[in-house]
MMTF fields as JSON, N, C-alpha, C and O atoms, coordinates in Angstrom:
{
  "mmtfVersion": "1.0.0",
  "mmtfProducer": "UNKNOWN",
  "numBonds": 399,
  "numAtoms": 400,
  "numGroups": 100,
  "numChains": 1,
  "numModels": 1,
  "chainsPerModel": [1],
  "groupsPerChain": [100],
  "chainIdList": ["A"],
  "bondAtomList": [4, 2, 8, 6, 12, 10, 16, 14, 20, 18, 24, 22, 28, 26, 32, 30, 36, 34, 40, 38, 44, 42, 48, 46, 52, 50, 56, 54, 60, 58, 64, 62, 68, 66, 72, 70, 76, 74, 80, 78, 84, 82, 88, 86, 92, 90, 96, 94, 100, 98, 104, 102, 108, 106, 112, 110, 116, 114, 120, 118, 124, 122, 128, 126, 132, 130, 136, 134, 140, 138, 144, 142, 148, 146, 152, 150, 156, 154, 160, 158, 164, 162, 168, 166, 172, 170, 176, 174, 180, 178, 184, 182, 188, 186, 192, 190, 196, 194, 200, 198, 204, 202, 208, 206, 212, 210, 216, 214, 220, 218, 224, 222, 228, 226, 232, 230, 236, 234, 240, 238, 244, 242, 248, 246, 252, 250, 256, 254, 260, 258, 264, 262, 268, 266, 272, 270, 276, 274, 280, 278, 284, 282, 288, 286, 292, 290, 296, 294, 300, 298, 304, 302, 308, 306, 312, 310, 316, 314, 320, 318, 324, 322, 328, 326, 332, 330, 336, 334, 340, 338, 344, 342, 348, 346, 352, 350, 356, 354, 360, 358, 364, 362, 368, 366, 372, 370, 376, 374, 380, 378, 384, 382, 388, 386, 392, 390, 396, 394],
  "bondOrderList": [1, 1, 1, 1, 1, 1, 1, 1, 1, 1, 1, 1, 1, 1, 1, 1, 1, 1, 1, 1, 1, 1, 1, 1, 1, 1, 1, 1, 1, 1, 1, 1, 1, 1, 1, 1, 1, 1, 1, 1, 1, 1, 1, 1, 1, 1, 1, 1, 1, 1, 1, 1, 1, 1, 1, 1, 1, 1, 1, 1, 1, 1, 1, 1, 1, 1, 1, 1, 1, 1, 1, 1, 1, 1, 1, 1, 1, 1, 1, 1, 1, 1, 1, 1, 1, 1, 1, 1, 1, 1, 1, 1, 1, 1, 1, 1, 1, 1, 1],
  "groupList": [{"groupName": "VAL", "atomNameList": ["N", "CA", "C", "O"], "elementList": ["N", "C", "C", "O"], "formalChargeList": [0, 0, 0, 0], "bondAtomList": [1, 0, 2, 1, 3, 2], "bondOrderList": [1, 1, 2], "singleLetterCode": "V", "chemCompType": "L-PEPTIDE LINKING"}, {"groupName": "MET", "atomNameList": ["N", "CA", "C", "O"], "elementList": ["N", "C", "C", "O"], "formalChargeList": [0, 0, 0, 0], "bondAtomList": [1, 0, 2, 1, 3, 2], "bondOrderList": [1, 1, 2], "singleLetterCode": "M", "chemCompType": "L-PEPTIDE LINKING"}, {"groupName": "LYS", "atomNameList": ["N", "CA", "C", "O"], "elementList": ["N", "C", "C", "O"], "formalChargeList": [0, 0, 0, 0], "bondAtomList": [1, 0, 2, 1, 3, 2], "bondOrderList": [1, 1, 2], "singleLetterCode": "K", "chemCompType": "L-PEPTIDE LINKING"}, {"groupName": "LEU", "atomNameList": ["N", "CA", "C", "O"], "elementList": ["N", "C", "C", "O"], "formalChargeList": [0, 0, 0, 0], "bondAtomList": [1, 0, 2, 1, 3, 2], "bondOrderList": [1, 1, 2], "singleLetterCode": "L", "chemCompType": "L-PEPTIDE LINKING"}, {"groupName": "GLY", "atomNameList": ["N", "CA", "C", "O"], "elementList": ["N", "C", "C", "O"], "formalChargeList": [0, 0, 0, 0], "bondAtomList": [1, 0, 2, 1, 3, 2], "bondOrderList": [1, 1, 2], "singleLetterCode": "G", "chemCompType": "PEPTIDE LINKING"}, {"groupName": "SER", "atomNameList": ["N", "CA", "C", "O"], "elementList": ["N", "C", "C", "O"], "formalChargeList": [0, 0, 0, 0], "bondAtomList": [1, 0, 2, 1, 3, 2], "bondOrderList": [1, 1, 2], "singleLetterCode": "S", "chemCompType": "L-PEPTIDE LINKING"}, {"groupName": "ILE", "atomNameList": ["N", "CA", "C", "O"], "elementList": ["N", "C", "C", "O"], "formalChargeList": [0, 0, 0, 0], "bondAtomList": [1, 0, 2, 1, 3, 2], "bondOrderList": [1, 1, 2], "singleLetterCode": "I", "chemCompType": "L-PEPTIDE LINKING"}, {"groupName": "ASN", "atomNameList": ["N", "CA", "C", "O"], "elementList": ["N", "C", "C", "O"], "formalChargeList": [0, 0, 0, 0], "bondAtomList": [1, 0, 2, 1, 3, 2], "bondOrderList": [1, 1, 2], "singleLetterCode": "N", "chemCompType": "L-PEPTIDE LINKING"}, {"groupName": "ALA", "atomNameList": ["N", "CA", "C", "O"], "elementList": ["N", "C", "C", "O"], "formalChargeList": [0, 0, 0, 0], "bondAtomList": [1, 0, 2, 1, 3, 2], "bondOrderList": [1, 1, 2], "singleLetterCode": "A", "chemCompType": "L-PEPTIDE LINKING"}, {"groupName": "TYR", "atomNameList": ["N", "CA", "C", "O"], "elementList": ["N", "C", "C", "O"], "formalChargeList": [0, 0, 0, 0], "bondAtomList": [1, 0, 2, 1, 3, 2], "bondOrderList": [1, 1, 2], "singleLetterCode": "Y", "chemCompType": "L-PEPTIDE LINKING"}, {"groupName": "PRO", "atomNameList": ["N", "CA", "C", "O"], "elementList": ["N", "C", "C", "O"], "formalChargeList": [0, 0, 0, 0], "bondAtomList": [1, 0, 2, 1, 3, 2], "bondOrderList": [1, 1, 2], "singleLetterCode": "P", "chemCompType": "L-PEPTIDE LINKING"}, {"groupName": "CYS", "atomNameList": ["N", "CA", "C", "O"], "elementList": ["N", "C", "C", "O"], "formalChargeList": [0, 0, 0, 0], "bondAtomList": [1, 0, 2, 1, 3, 2], "bondOrderList": [1, 1, 2], "singleLetterCode": "C", "chemCompType": "L-PEPTIDE LINKING"}, {"groupName": "GLN", "atomNameList": ["N", "CA", "C", "O"], "elementList": ["N", "C", "C", "O"], "formalChargeList": [0, 0, 0, 0], "bondAtomList": [1, 0, 2, 1, 3, 2], "bondOrderList": [1, 1, 2], "singleLetterCode": "Q", "chemCompType": "L-PEPTIDE LINKING"}, {"groupName": "THR", "atomNameList": ["N", "CA", "C", "O"], "elementList": ["N", "C", "C", "O"], "formalChargeList": [0, 0, 0, 0], "bondAtomList": [1, 0, 2, 1, 3, 2], "bondOrderList": [1, 1, 2], "singleLetterCode": "T", "chemCompType": "L-PEPTIDE LINKING"}, {"groupName": "ARG", "atomNameList": ["N", "CA", "C", "O"], "elementList": ["N", "C", "C", "O"], "formalChargeList": [0, 0, 0, 0], "bondAtomList": [1, 0, 2, 1, 3, 2], "bondOrderList": [1, 1, 2], "singleLetterCode": "R", "chemCompType": "L-PEPTIDE LINKING"}, {"groupName": "ASP", "atomNameList": ["N", "CA", "C", "O"], "elementList": ["N", "C", "C", "O"], "formalChargeList": [0, 0, 0, 0], "bondAtomList": [1, 0, 2, 1, 3, 2], "bondOrderList": [1, 1, 2], "singleLetterCode": "D", "chemCompType": "L-PEPTIDE LINKING"}, {"groupName": "HIS", "atomNameList": ["N", "CA", "C", "O"], "elementList": ["N", "C", "C", "O"], "formalChargeList": [0, 0, 0, 0], "bondAtomList": [1, 0, 2, 1, 3, 2], "bondOrderList": [1, 1, 2], "singleLetterCode": "H", "chemCompType": "L-PEPTIDE LINKING"}, {"groupName": "PHE", "atomNameList": ["N", "CA", "C", "O"], "elementList": ["N", "C", "C", "O"], "formalChargeList": [0, 0, 0, 0], "bondAtomList": [1, 0, 2, 1, 3, 2], "bondOrderList": [1, 1, 2], "singleLetterCode": "F", "chemCompType": "L-PEPTIDE LINKING"}, {"groupName": "GLU", "atomNameList": ["N", "CA", "C", "O"], "elementList": ["N", "C", "C", "O"], "formalChargeList": [0, 0, 0, 0], "bondAtomList": [1, 0, 2, 1, 3, 2], "bondOrderList": [1, 1, 2], "singleLetterCode": "E", "chemCompType": "L-PEPTIDE LINKING"}],
  "groupTypeList": [0, 1, 2, 3, 4, 5, 6, 0, 7, 5, 8, 4, 8, 7, 9, 0, 1, 3, 5, 10, 11, 12, 13, 1, 3, 14, 5, 5, 2, 10, 0, 6, 8, 0, 11, 8, 0, 14, 13, 4, 11, 4, 2, 5, 12, 13, 8, 14, 9, 6, 11, 15, 6, 3, 14, 2, 2, 4, 2, 2, 6, 8, 0, 11, 14, 16, 10, 1, 10, 9, 4, 7, 3, 3, 5, 12, 14, 0, 12, 14, 17, 5, 5, 3, 15, 15, 3, 0, 2, 9, 2, 11, 13, 0, 18, 18, 14, 18, 18, 9],
  "groupIdList": [1, 2, 3, 4, 5, 6, 7, 8, 9, 10, 11, 12, 13, 14, 15, 16, 17, 18, 19, 20, 21, 22, 23, 24, 25, 26, 27, 28, 29, 30, 31, 32, 33, 34, 35, 36, 37, 38, 39, 40, 41, 42, 43, 44, 45, 46, 47, 48, 49, 50, 51, 52, 53, 54, 55, 56, 57, 58, 59, 60, 61, 62, 63, 64, 65, 66, 67, 68, 69, 70, 71, 72, 73, 74, 75, 76, 77, 78, 79, 80, 81, 82, 83, 84, 85, 86, 87, 88, 89, 90, 91, 92, 93, 94, 95, 96, 97, 98, 99, 100],
  "secStructList": [7, 2, 2, 2, 2, 2, 2, 2, 2, 2, 6, 6, 7, 7, 7, 7, 7, 7, 7, 2, 2, 2, 2, 1, 7, 7, 7, 1, 1, 7, 7, 7, 7, 7, 7, 7, 1, 1, 6, 6, 1, 1, 2, 2, 2, 2, 2, 2, 2, 2, 2, 2, 2, 2, 2, 2, 6, 6, 7, 7, 7, 7, 7, 7, 7, 7, 7, 7, 1, 1, 1, 7, 6, 4, 4, 4, 1, 1, 7, 7, 7, 1, 1, 6, 6, 2, 2, 2, 2, 6, 6, 7, 7, 2, 2, 2, 2, 2, 2, 7],
  "xCoordList": [35.135, 35.575, 36.756, 37.872, 36.362, 37.428, 38.828, 39.852, 38.86, 40.027, 40.921, 42.145, 40.036, 40.836, 41.487, 42.526, 40.69, 41.378, 42.281, 43.033, 42.418, 43.545, 44.806, 45.852, 44.661, 45.552, 46.116, 47.321, 45.197, 45.351, 46.188, 47.15, 45.992, 46.743, 48.056, 49.023, 48.212, 49.549, 50.574, 51.794, 49.935, 50.726, 51.175, 52.108, 50.528, 51.14, 49.96, 50.075, 49.005, 48.059, 47.044, 47.041, 46.047, 45.101, 43.589, 43.631, 42.676, 41.31, 40.319, 40.613, 39.176, 38.053, 36.792, 36.366, 36.217, 34.998, 33.942, 33.753, 33.173, 32.091, 30.92, 30.707, 29.871, 28.555, 27.673, 28.048, 26.447, 25.368, 25.055, 24.922, 24.924, 24.675, 25.801, 25.505, 26.791, 27.928, 27.905, 28.497, 27.129, 27.221, 25.949, 25.953, 24.845, 23.513, 23.198, 23.476, 22.477, 21.796, 20.503, 19.702, 20.223, 18.907, 17.965, 18.383, 16.772, 15.731, 14.503, 14.184, 13.732, 12.422, 11.35, 10.124, 12.022, 11.111, 11.1, 12.154, 10.166, 10.445, 11.677, 12.002, 12.324, 13.664, 13.627, 13.349, 13.906, 14.026, 15.603, 16.327, 16.14, 17.462, 17.727, 17.17, 18.546, 18.997, 20.307, 21.311, 20.357, 21.631, 21.992, 21.116, 23.281, 23.518, 24.982, 25.666, 25.245, 26.394, 27.816, 28.896, 27.702, 28.814, 28.537, 27.417, 29.627, 29.404, 28.875, 29.019, 28.216, 27.812, 26.543, 26.152, 25.669, 24.376, 23.035, 21.9, 23.488, 22.359, 21.725, 20.591, 22.452, 21.963, 21.424, 20.28, 22.459, 22.177, 20.696, 19.765, 20.834, 19.711, 18.315, 17.31, 18.419, 17.148, 16.848, 15.661, 17.743, 17.6, 16.745, 15.65, 17.429, 16.862, 15.318, 14.375, 15.202, 13.754, 12.799, 11.637, 13.275, 12.47, 12.14, 10.953, 13.139, 12.862, 11.913, 10.974, 12.053, 11.051, 9.78, 8.924, 9.412, 8.214, 7.564, 6.408, 8.539, 8.05, 7.717, 6.731, 8.539, 8.338, 7.067, 6.306, 6.705, 5.381, 4.139, 3.029, 4.33, 3.363, 3.378, 2.683, 4.259, 4.282, 5.007, 4.702, 5.843, 6.725, 7.948, 8.594, 8.274, 9.792, 10.721, 10.475, 11.832, 12.955, 14.26, 14.641, 15.021, 16.521, 17.049, 16.454, 18.394, 19.088, 20.48, 21.218, 20.767, 22.013, 22.81, 22.293, 24.107, 24.827, 25.959, 26.509, 26.283, 27.562, 28.829, 28.786, 29.853, 31.007, 31.783, 32.195, 31.976, 32.686, 34.263, 34.545, 35.082, 36.567, 37.145, 37.979, 36.826, 37.68, 38.452, 39.634, 37.948, 38.708, 39.281, 39.853, 39.184, 39.784, 38.539, 37.65, 38.526, 37.296, 37.181, 36.075, 38.31, 38.24, 37.244, 36.207, 37.724, 37.069, 35.559, 34.665, 35.476, 33.962, 33.256, 32.475, 33.332, 32.629, 31.141, 30.12, 31.085, 29.481, 29.411, 30.102, 28.535, 28.159, 26.668, 25.994, 26.233, 24.867, 24.699, 25.02, 24.148, 24.005, 22.528, 21.693, 22.251, 20.886, 21.038, 20.022, 22.082, 22.06, 23.352, 24.275, 23.379, 24.8, 25.984, 27.172, 25.473, 26.697, 27.47, 28.656, 26.774, 27.329, 28.471, 29.444, 28.33, 29.478, 30.633, 31.641, 30.691, 31.874, 32.253, 33.428, 31.544, 31.711, 32.458, 33.387, 32.113, 32.631, 33.952, 34.666, 34.154, 35.427, 35.147, 35.908, 34.039, 33.92, 34.699, 34.967, 35.106, 35.809, 34.766, 33.566, 35.364, 34.351, 33.501, 32.332, 34.11, 33.464, 32.414, 31.285, 32.792, 31.668, 30.512, 29.354, 30.778, 29.751, 29.016, 27.791, 29.494, 28.667, 27.668, 26.444, 28.464, 27.516, 26.392, 25.277, 26.585, 25.596, 24.786, 23.903],
  "yCoordList": [113.512, 114.573, 115.352, 115.471, 115.87, 116.635, 115.821, 116.409, 114.652, 113.762, 113.75, 113.852, 113.578, 113.569, 115.195, 115.459, 116.001, 117.486, 117.742, 118.69, 117.025, 117.229, 116.599, 117.241, 115.502, 114.806, 115.726, 115.865, 116.283, 117.217, 118.328, 118.54, 119.193, 120.193, 119.714, 120.462, 118.602, 118.097, 117.87, 117.947, 117.582, 117.36, 118.584, 118.614, 119.73, 121.213, 121.616, 122.786, 121.063, 121.368, 122.091, 122.052, 122.847, 123.78, 123.356, 122.849, 123.448, 123.221, 124.196, 124.831, 124.235, 125.123, 124.29, 123.754, 124.142, 123.522, 124.418, 125.34, 124.348, 125.129, 124.681, 123.475, 125.792, 125.704, 125.292, 125.491, 124.696, 124.598, 126.019, 126.167, 127.0, 128.443, 128.777, 129.521, 128.352, 128.738, 127.895, 128.247, 126.697, 125.724, 125.547, 125.061, 125.853, 125.551, 126.721, 127.878, 126.274, 127.142, 127.792, 127.037, 129.112, 129.736, 129.419, 129.455, 129.129, 128.746, 129.374, 129.338, 130.0, 130.531, 129.453, 129.563, 128.515, 127.326, 125.915, 125.652, 125.078, 123.876, 123.119, 123.093, 122.483, 121.66, 120.281, 119.999, 119.265, 117.742, 117.696, 118.181, 117.128, 116.715, 115.3, 114.536, 114.911, 113.279, 113.184, 113.652, 112.513, 112.35, 110.833, 109.998, 110.586, 109.167, 109.257, 110.279, 108.226, 107.942, 107.772, 108.017, 107.384, 107.157, 107.296, 107.562, 107.095, 107.111, 105.663, 104.657, 105.806, 104.398, 103.998, 102.879, 104.859, 104.342, 104.648, 104.284, 105.476, 105.61, 106.941, 107.091, 107.96, 109.308, 109.772, 110.198, 109.642, 110.249, 109.6, 110.262, 108.255, 107.623, 108.106, 108.37, 108.17, 108.557, 109.945, 110.208, 110.929, 112.252, 112.285, 112.82, 111.683, 111.704, 110.99, 111.521, 109.923, 109.587, 110.592, 110.731, 111.231, 112.27, 113.182, 113.425, 113.779, 114.705, 114.248, 114.991, 113.082, 112.586, 112.641, 113.052, 112.398, 112.294, 113.602, 113.796, 114.643, 115.905, 116.711, 117.445, 116.548, 116.923, 116.457, 117.272, 115.023, 114.626, 115.196, 115.171, 115.696, 116.374, 118.066, 118.942, 118.271, 119.543, 120.728, 121.915, 120.316, 120.931, 121.398, 120.688, 122.812, 123.162, 122.805, 123.026, 122.258, 121.857, 122.408, 122.851, 122.454, 122.606, 121.707, 121.353, 121.187, 120.304, 121.022, 121.412, 121.158, 121.579, 120.525, 119.815, 120.396, 118.967, 119.711, 120.668, 119.068, 119.348, 118.956, 117.986, 119.842, 119.339, 118.299, 118.167, 117.569, 115.993, 116.489, 117.507, 115.841, 116.112, 115.376, 114.505, 115.601, 115.061, 116.169, 115.954, 117.257, 118.133, 119.312, 119.077, 120.521, 121.683, 122.268, 122.806, 122.108, 122.4, 124.033, 124.521, 124.826, 126.406, 126.707, 127.37, 126.168, 126.613, 126.047, 126.518, 124.899, 124.311, 124.616, 123.74, 125.81, 125.972, 126.338, 126.046, 126.892, 127.394, 126.877, 127.368, 125.902, 125.557, 125.209, 124.656, 125.614, 125.194, 124.491, 125.037, 123.143, 122.298, 122.142, 121.55, 122.615, 122.491, 121.703, 121.467, 121.417, 120.649, 119.743, 119.912, 118.812, 117.916, 118.915, 118.701, 120.094, 120.821, 121.511, 121.821, 121.726, 122.022, 121.239, 121.782, 120.035, 119.137, 119.241, 118.726, 119.894, 120.299, 121.69, 121.814, 122.562, 123.732, 123.838, 124.634, 123.164, 123.175, 122.06, 121.99, 121.3, 120.524, 119.489, 119.408, 118.697, 117.786, 116.562, 116.251, 115.782, 114.496, 113.566, 113.843, 112.25, 111.293, 110.788, 110.459, 110.712, 110.466, 111.483, 111.167, 112.729, 113.879, 113.676, 113.913, 113.287, 113.177, 111.913, 111.976, 110.845, 109.724, 110.356, 110.227, 111.075, 111.677, 112.464, 112.25, 113.478, 114.529, 113.995, 114.684],
  "zCoordList": [121.771, 120.827, 121.497, 120.99, 122.711, 123.473, 123.487, 123.142, 123.833, 123.923, 122.806, 122.89, 121.414, 120.17, 119.899, 119.294, 120.438, 120.306, 121.145, 120.919, 122.221, 123.25, 122.277, 122.184, 121.673, 120.93, 119.761, 119.551, 119.091, 118.121, 118.491, 117.753, 119.637, 120.065, 120.606, 120.458, 121.193, 121.758, 120.525, 120.668, 119.302, 118.052, 117.54, 116.737, 117.974, 117.522, 116.578, 116.213, 116.145, 115.168, 115.81, 117.04, 115.142, 115.674, 115.092, 113.972, 115.502, 115.084, 115.809, 116.822, 115.204, 115.776, 115.905, 114.883, 116.937, 117.083, 116.736, 117.529, 115.673, 115.301, 115.823, 115.945, 116.253, 116.801, 115.766, 114.61, 115.987, 114.87, 114.445, 113.23, 115.142, 114.616, 113.506, 112.571, 113.588, 112.657, 111.333, 110.313, 111.455, 110.277, 109.661, 108.53, 110.194, 109.561, 108.747, 109.061, 107.458, 106.632, 107.201, 107.754, 107.121, 107.321, 106.144, 104.986, 106.428, 105.459, 105.908, 107.097, 104.945, 105.275, 104.725, 104.758, 104.273, 103.609, 104.404, 104.981, 104.498, 105.175, 104.579, 103.392, 105.676, 105.349, 105.729, 106.895, 104.776, 105.002, 105.219, 104.35, 106.349, 106.31, 106.277, 107.066, 105.409, 104.911, 105.593, 105.057, 106.922, 107.526, 107.944, 108.168, 108.018, 108.401, 109.316, 109.371, 109.878, 110.73, 109.921, 110.459, 108.751, 107.982, 106.368, 105.93, 105.58, 104.088, 103.789, 104.483, 102.563, 102.041, 102.517, 102.184, 103.392, 103.967, 103.202, 103.507, 102.033, 101.119, 101.113, 100.658, 101.627, 101.703, 100.376, 100.216, 99.313, 98.251, 97.465, 97.006, 97.493, 97.086, 97.727, 97.067, 99.006, 99.728, 99.419, 99.23, 99.329, 99.049, 97.5, 97.324, 96.631, 95.312, 95.34, 94.754, 95.975, 96.191, 96.912, 96.53, 97.875, 98.467, 97.42, 97.208, 96.662, 95.684, 94.655, 94.37, 94.049, 93.19, 93.796, 93.013, 94.797, 95.543, 95.501, 95.128, 95.985, 96.126, 94.804, 94.749, 93.799, 92.439, 91.92, 91.399, 92.021, 91.482, 92.251, 91.72, 93.473, 94.169, 93.607, 94.121, 92.532, 92.157, 93.101, 92.986, 93.893, 94.631, 93.925, 93.154, 94.275, 93.907, 94.771, 95.956, 94.462, 95.366, 95.308, 94.224, 96.313, 96.121, 96.964, 97.982, 96.565, 97.441, 97.718, 96.813, 99.15, 99.491, 100.172, 101.034, 99.797, 100.249, 100.738, 100.193, 102.004, 102.717, 101.613, 100.856, 101.692, 100.595, 101.041, 102.194, 100.124, 100.351, 100.246, 99.614, 100.79, 100.866, 99.683, 99.933, 98.468, 97.302, 96.647, 96.377, 96.381, 95.418, 96.184, 97.249, 95.754, 96.373, 97.0, 96.34, 98.551, 99.236, 99.026, 98.792, 99.112, 99.159, 97.847, 97.878, 96.905, 95.507, 95.403, 94.7, 96.285, 96.202, 97.343, 97.715, 98.121, 99.531, 98.859, 99.481, 97.752, 97.455, 95.827, 94.934, 95.664, 94.3, 94.156, 95.025, 92.92, 92.711, 91.463, 90.407, 91.501, 90.486, 89.946, 90.63, 88.859, 88.436, 86.885, 86.23, 86.501, 85.248, 85.182, 85.979, 84.236, 84.174, 83.688, 83.932, 82.93, 82.541, 83.752, 83.639, 84.859, 86.066, 86.637, 87.161, 86.527, 87.017, 86.333, 86.817, 85.142, 83.957, 84.606, 84.951, 84.775, 85.168, 86.505, 86.638, 87.332, 88.739, 88.779, 89.779, 87.706, 87.598, 88.731, 89.695, 88.601, 89.676, 89.347, 88.186, 90.526, 90.187, 89.882, 89.876, 89.582, 89.372, 90.517, 90.316, 91.822, 92.939, 93.176, 93.55, 92.955, 93.251, 92.213, 92.555, 91.083, 89.91, 90.48, 90.383, 91.022, 91.505, 92.642, 92.646, 93.617, 94.715, 94.223, 94.698, 93.194, 92.753, 91.738, 91.227]
}
């Protein structure tokens, strides 16, 4: 990573390396993280499957997603989706609608 950072800096660009403390969300509830090394690994399907299992057990759930780089990230930095109407409210792209 630092080698790539040197290339970025030598090209005149700037970046910031954020620590986990700066990027993680705090929670007072148990958390299940669904992660993968690349796109297309099935994270969305896995998350939906886990949610279905937990709902059937009577659990209340919330899903937090890392923003995908499709639209205007500044305006999308915090969004809450609880119905399909929210996809219209937040002007989601076709790709984002597929993800959500």
